C-alpha positions in Angstrom: -15.3 9.1 -4.5 -15.1 11.8 -7.4 -15.9 14.3 -5.5 -12.9 13.5 -3.1 -11.2 13.6 -6.2 -10.8 9.4 -6.7 -11.4 8.7 -10.7 -10.9 5.3 -11.4 -8.5 4.2 -14.6 -10.6 1.2 -15.0 -13.9 -0.1 -13.9 -14.8 -4.0 -13.1 -17.8 -5.1 -11.7 -19.3 -8.4 -10.7 -22.8 -9.3 -12.2 -25.1 -6.4 -11.5 -22.3 -4.1 -10.7 -21.2 -3.8 -14.2 -24.3 -2.0 -15.0 -22.9 0.2 -12.1 -20.1 0.0 -13.9 -21.8 1.0 -17.1 -23.4 4.0 -15.7 -20.3 5.2 -13.9 -18.5 4.8 -17.9 -20.9 7.3 -19.3 -22.7 4.6 -21.3 -26.3 4.6 -19.5 -28.1 7.9 -17.7 -28.9 7.1 -14.2 -32.3 6.7 -15.3 -31.8 4.1 -18.1 -29.4 2.3 -15.8 -32.2 2.6 -12.7 -34.6 1.0 -15.5 -32.2 -1.7 -16.6 -31.3 -2.9 -13.1 -35.1 -2.5 -11.9 -36.2 -5.1 -15.0 -33.3 -7.1 -14.2 -34.4 -7.5 -10.3 -38.0 -8.1 -11.4 -37.5 -10.8 -14.6 -34.8 -12.8 -12.3 -37.3 -12.6 -9.4 -40.1 -14.0 -12.2 -38.0 -16.8 -13.2 -38.2 -20.4 -12.0 -37.9 -20.8 -8.3 -36.9 -24.1 -8.0 -33.4 -23.4 -8.5 -30.3 -23.4 -5.8 -26.5 -22.3 -6.2 -23.2 -23.7 -4.6 -20.1 -22.3 -4.4 -17.0 -24.7 -4.6 -13.5 -24.5 -3.7 -11.9 -25.9 -6.9 -10.5 -24.7 -10.8 -13.2 -24.3 -13.1 -11.4 -27.1 -15.0 -12.1 -29.6 -12.5 -15.8 -28.5 -11.9 -16.0 -28.2 -15.9 -15.4 -32.0 -15.9 -17.6 -32.9 -13.2 -20.8 -31.0 -14.6 -20.1 -33.2 -17.9 -23.3 -35.8 -16.7 -25.6 -32.0 -16.2 -25.6 -31.1 -19.2 -28.8 -28.5 -18.9 -29.6 -28.9 -15.3 -26.3 -27.0 -14.0 -24.3 -23.9 -15.5 -21.4 -22.7 -14.3 -22.4 -19.4 -13.1 -19.5 -16.9 -11.3 -15.7 -17.9 -11.8 -14.7 -15.9 -8.9 -11.2 -17.1 -8.4 -8.4 -19.5 -9.2 -10.5 -21.8 -6.9 -13.9 -19.9 -6.7 -16.4 -21.2 -8.6 -20.2 -20.9 -8.6 -22.4 -23.4 -10.3 -26.5 -23.1 -10.4 -29.6 -24.7 -11.8 -32.2 -27.4 -11.0 -32.2 -27.5 -7.2 -31.9 -31.5 -7.0 -29.3 -31.1 -9.5 -27.3 -29.0 -7.7 -27.7 -31.0 -4.8 -26.6 -34.1 -6.7 -23.3 -32.2 -7.8 -22.7 -30.8 -4.5 -22.5 -35.0 -3.4 -20.2 -35.3 -6.0 -18.3 -32.5 -4.4 -17.9 -33.8 -1.2 -16.8 -37.2 -2.3 -13.9 -35.5 -3.7 -13.1 -33.5 -0.6 -13.6 -30.2 -2.3 -15.2 -27.5 0.2 -18.8 -26.3 -0.6 -21.1 -23.8 0.3 -25.2 -23.9 -0.5 -25.7 -19.7 -1.0 -29.2 -18.4 0.3 -30.6 -17.6 -2.8 -34.1 -17.4 -4.4 -33.6 -18.4 -8.0 -30.7 -20.1 -9.8 -29.1 -16.7 -11.4 -26.6 -16.9 -14.4 -28.3 -20.7 -15.5 -30.5 -21.9 -18.0 -33.2 -21.0 -15.6 -33.2 -17.3 -16.9 -33.6 -18.4 -20.3 -37.0 -17.7 -20.4 -37.1 -13.7 -19.6 -34.2 -13.0 -21.7 -36.3 -12.1 -24.6 -38.8 -9.7 -22.4 -35.2 -8.3 -20.7 -33.7 -8.0 -24.5 -37.0 -5.8 -25.2 -36.3 -3.2 -22.1 -32.5 -3.0 -22.6 -33.6 -2.3 -26.4 -35.5 1.0 -25.0 -32.9 2.4 -23.8 -30.3 5.1 -25.2 -26.4 3.9 -25.0 -23.5 6.2 -25.2 -19.6 5.2 -25.4 -17.9 4.7 -22.5 -15.4 7.4 -21.3 -13.6 4.8 -18.7 -13.0 1.2 -19.9 -15.1 -1.4 -18.7 -13.8 -4.9 -18.1 -16.7 -7.2 -19.2 -18.1 -10.2 -17.1 -19.2 -12.0 -20.6 -15.3 -12.1 -21.9 -13.2 -11.3 -19.0 -11.8 -8.7 -21.5 -12.1 -4.8 -22.0 -15.8 -4.3 -23.3 -15.8 -2.2 -26.8 -18.3 0.4 -27.1 -20.1 -1.5 -29.3 -20.5 -4.6 -27.3 -22.2 -2.1 -24.2 -24.6 -0.5 -26.8 -25.7 -4.1 -28.0 -29.2 -5.0 -25.6 -28.2 -8.9 -26.7 -25.0 -8.4 -24.7 -27.2 -7.5 -21.6 -29.3 -10.5 -22.1 -26.1 -12.3 -22.1 -24.9 -10.9 -19.1 -27.7 -12.3 -17.1 -27.4 -15.9 -18.6 -24.1 -16.8 -19.0 -21.2 -17.1 -16.5 -19.8 -14.3 -14.0 -15.9 -14.5 -15.5 -14.9 -11.8 -13.0 -11.2 -13.8 -12.6 -10.7 -13.6 -15.9 -11.4 -9.9 -15.3 -9.2 -9.3 -12.8 -6.1 -11.2 -15.1 -7.3 -8.5 -17.4 -6.4 -5.6 -14.8 -3.0 -7.7 -13.6 -2.0 -7.7 -17.2 -2.5 -4.0 -18.0 -0.6 -2.9 -14.4 -3.3 -2.2 -11.9 -2.2 -2.5 -8.7 -5.0 -0.7 -6.6 -8.3 -1.6 -6.6 -11.2 0.0 -4.1 -14.8 -2.0 -3.4 -17.6 0.3 -3.8 -20.1 -1.9 -1.9 -21.8 -2.8 1.2 -19.3 -5.1 2.3 -15.8 -6.6 1.5 -16.7 -9.5 -0.7 -15.0 -8.7 -3.9 -11.8 -7.0 -2.2 -11.6 -10.8 -0.8 -11.8 -12.4 -4.0 -9.1 -9.9 -5.9 -6.2 -10.6 -2.9 -6.9 -14.7 -3.6 -6.5 -14.3 -7.4 -3.7 -11.7 -7.4 -0.8 -12.2 -5.1 1.3 -8.9 -5.3 3.8 -7.6 -3.2 2.5 -4.2 -5.0 -1.3 -4.9 -4.8 -3.7 -2.9 -2.4 -7.2 -3.6 -2.1 -9.4 -1.9 0.5 -13.3 -1.7 0.8 -14.9 1.5 1.4 -17.5 -0.4 3.7 -17.4 -3.0 6.1 -20.4 -4.6 7.9 -20.6 -3.4 11.4 -18.3 -0.5 11.1 -18.7 3.2 11.3 -19.3 4.1 7.7 -17.3 7.8 7.9 -14.4 5.8 9.7 -14.2 2.9 7.0 -14.2 5.5 4.0 -11.6 7.5 5.5 -9.5 4.5 6.2 -10.0 3.3 2.7 -9.4 6.6 1.2 -6.0 6.5 3.5 -4.8 3.6 2.7 -5.7 4.0 -0.7 -3.4 7.1 -0.7 -0.4 5.7 0.5 -0.5 3.2 -2.2 -0.6 6.5 -4.7 -4.4 7.3 -5.4 -4.4 11.0 -5.5 -7.0 12.6 -3.0 -8.9 16.1 -3.1 -8.2 16.4 0.9 -9.8 20.3 0.4 -13.1 18.4 0.1 -12.7 17.6 3.7 -12.0 20.8 5.0 -15.1 22.6 3.6 -14.8 26.2 5.0 -11.6 25.3 7.1 -8.0 27.3 7.5 -5.0 24.9 5.3 -2.2 24.8 6.8 1.2 24.0 5.2 3.0 21.0 6.8 6.5 21.1 6.9 8.0 18.8 4.8 11.2 17.4 6.4 9.7 14.1 7.8 9.6 13.2 3.8 12.9 14.0 3.0 14.1 10.3 4.9 16.4 12.4 7.4 16.7 10.6 10.8 15.7 13.7 13.9 16.0 10.9 16.5 19.1 10.5 19.2 21.5 7.8 17.8 21.8 5.1 20.7 25.1 3.8 21.4 26.1 0.2 19.1 25.4 -2.4 21.5 29.0 -4.1 20.8 30.4 -0.6 22.2 30.6 -1.4 26.3 33.5 1.3 26.9 31.2 2.7 29.1 31.0 -0.3 31.3 34.7 0.2 31.6 36.0 -2.3 29.0 38.4 -2.3 26.2 36.9 -2.1 22.9 38.2 -4.5 20.2 38.2 -4.2 16.6 36.3 -7.8 15.6 33.1 -7.2 14.6 31.5 -10.0 17.3 33.7 -9.6 19.9 33.0 -6.4 21.5 34.6 -5.8 24.6 38.4 -7.6 25.8 39.0 -7.5 29.9 41.8 -8.7 31.5 41.6 -10.0 34.9 44.3 -8.6 36.9 44.4 -11.7 40.1 45.0 -14.4 37.4 45.9 -12.4 34.3 43.2 -14.2 32.3 41.5 -12.7 29.3 37.8 -12.6 29.0 36.4 -11.5 25.4 32.2 -10.6 25.2 30.1 -9.5 22.6 26.4 -9.9 21.7 25.4 -12.3 18.2 21.5 -11.6 17.5 20.2 -11.5 14.0 18.8 -8.3 14.8 22.6 -6.9 14.9 23.8 -9.8 12.5 21.3 -10.2 9.7 23.5 -13.0 8.0 23.0 -15.6 11.1 19.6 -16.2 10.0 21.2 -17.5 6.9 21.8 -20.4 8.9 18.9 -21.5 10.8 18.2 -25.4 10.9 15.3 -26.9 12.5 13.9 -23.1 13.7 17.3 -22.8 15.5 19.9 -20.4 14.5 23.4 -21.7 14.5 26.7 -20.0 14.4 29.0 -21.0 11.7 31.8 -22.8 12.4 34.0 -20.7 10.5 32.9 -17.9 12.9 34.0 -20.2 15.9 37.1 -20.3 14.6 37.7 -16.3 13.5 36.4 -16.0 17.2 38.9 -18.1 18.9 41.8 -17.0 15.9 41.0 -13.0 17.2 41.7 -14.2 20.6 45.0 -16.0 19.9 45.8 -13.1 18.6 45.2 -10.6 21.3 46.9 -13.1 23.8 50.1 -13.6 22.2 49.3 -16.8 20.2 48.9 -15.7 16.5 48.1 -19.8 15.4 46.3 -22.8 16.6 46.5 -26.0 17.4 43.3 -27.4 18.6 40.0 -25.2 18.9 37.9 -26.6 22.2 34.9 -25.3 23.0 33.6 -25.6 27.2 30.5 -23.8 26.3 27.8 -24.1 23.3 27.4 -20.9 21.9 
C-alpha cells in the first residue's frame, strides 16, 4: 500500500492484527514481529484444548450480566460492535452459557476454533510469552496504534512493554472501543488489509455515517488484482491519495482534460415536460398546468399538465400509506387558474369528476 502511495494516519488491528500494526508503525522490526507472532501461535496452541468460543448478538452489558455465574470458566474474549460480543472458556461452560443465550432469544454462533483464545485458558502460557517478548527490541511508533487492550491510542511505553503483549493475548479484544476512538478523531476512511472483509463489516455496523468509507482490499473467491484496484479506487473517491504512477511502470502518461471536474454540463438539455407547444397546444403560465386547448366545436377548455414527484419533489411531502396525495390547496389552485382563464375568476363550488 505504501508503494501505491497509501499511508495510514492511524492503525487499528484485531487480536494478532495489532502485532502487524506494531510492525507497520515501526515498534517492531519484521524479524522481531515474526518471532512474536510465531511464539504467540505456538503457545496458544499449546494451551488447554478443552475450550470453545461463542459469538453472541447482544450488548457487552447484557453478556456480562449473564456471565455472573460463570466466573473463572467463561470470559468476554472480544467486543466487536455495539451488539457483537464473543465469549471464550471451558467448552461445557460455553455450551451452558449458549443455552441461556438461546432462552433469551439472542442470536449466537459457535466459532470453529481449536482453543479458547483470550480467556483464562491462556494464563498458563503468559510467562513464557512474556519471556519471548522481553528478548525483542522495541522502538517508538511512527504511526499511532489504537490498542485492543484499552481501546485508546497506545503510548510508546505500552507498546514497548512485554507485559502489555501478554495482557493482549489474555484480555478482551476491545475492537469496538478502538473504532469509537477513531471516530472521535474524525477518521472516516477505513482500509482493511486481510484475506476477507471481516473487519470491514464490523466497521460498517459500528459506525453508521454518510461520510463513512470502509473497504477491504481482498475478498475470498475474487481476483486479487481486480479486488485491490477496486478497493483503491473506492478509497480514492473518499479522498485517499493514490500514487497512480506506481501502476504505470514505464508507460506514457497523458494529462486528461479537466472540464469534467468543473461541474459544467456539456449535454443537450431536454425540453421541460410541461412545455407542450411542440404538440400544437397553447402554453400557460401555471407551474402545474402546462398546456391549454380550446375545442372549436363546443368552446370547452381543456387544461393539462404532468404531476410527478420527479417534476415536483414537494409532492413527496404528502405521502400517506405509500400513496402520494395532491394537497387540497393545489386542487383549489388548479380550479382558480382554470376559472380565471375562462373568465370566471371566482368559485362558489368545486366539484371533482375525476380523481387526481
